[in-house]
N, C-alpha and C positions, 0 to 999 in steps of 0.2 A: 256295973261296968262290964262291957263285953269281953269275953275271953275267946281267944283264937287258938288254933291247934299249936301254934308256936309258943304260946305263953306258958308260964309255969302255973298259971291259975286254971288252965284248961282241964275240965273233967269230962270224961266220956260218959254220955248218958244213953247212947245207943250204939249198936254194933255197926261199924262201917263195912263189915264183911257181908257176904251173901248169906241169906237166911237158909239154914239147913232144915228143911221141912220134912216131916215124916210122911206127909201126903204125897202121893205120886201125881205126876202131870196127867196121867190117864183119867183121873177122876174129874178133871176139869175139861169142859169142851167149849168150843167157841159158841157165842150167843147166836142162836138160830135166827132171831129176829133182828134185822138191822133197823135201828131207830131212825137213822137218816133216810132210809128208803121210804118209810111212812111219811116223814116230813116232806120229802121231795114230791111224793104222790099228792099230798095235801096241797102243796104249793102249786103244782100243775093244775089241780082241780079248781083252785080259787085264785089263780093268778090275776085275772081281770079285776075282780073285786078288790084284791089286795093292792093292786096298782092304783085304782081309783081312791081307795082309802088313804094311801100314802100321799097321793097328789093333793088331796084335800087337807091332810095333816100339815104338809109343807106350806100350802097356801095360807091356811088359817093361822098357823104358827108364825109365819113370817109377817103376816098382817098385824098380829098382836105384839110379837116380841122383836121384830126386825130380822135382819139377815143373819143374826147370830143364832137363830133358832135351829136346833138339831144339827150342829156343826159336826159332831162326832159320830153321827149315825147316818146310815144310808138305807136303801130299800131292804137289803138283806138283814140288817139289824132290826128293822121294823118288823119284817116277816118272822124272824126268830122270836121277838117279843110277843107278837100276836099268837104264834104257835104255842109258846110255852104257857101263855095265860088263857088259852081257849080249851074248854073241855070238849074232847072229841068222843062222841058216843058211838 
């Protein structure tokens, strides 16, 4: 049974307050490499090929499965999938 903060059965398992850390903020710096920057550069380099691949994917998928194929995805979803599952050397 679920318990909510207003219930008498509610037990606190974590601290809702801010964490008091002994480490200072000076130790942590911003990530120097922007992951999205490399993805954008990769997309710009391979845009024509990705566009052709996506067009063929849509065409073949709709031929086999009908118009319901890939309803929830678009070009950018396809590009993200290909980028995540491609080894870049």
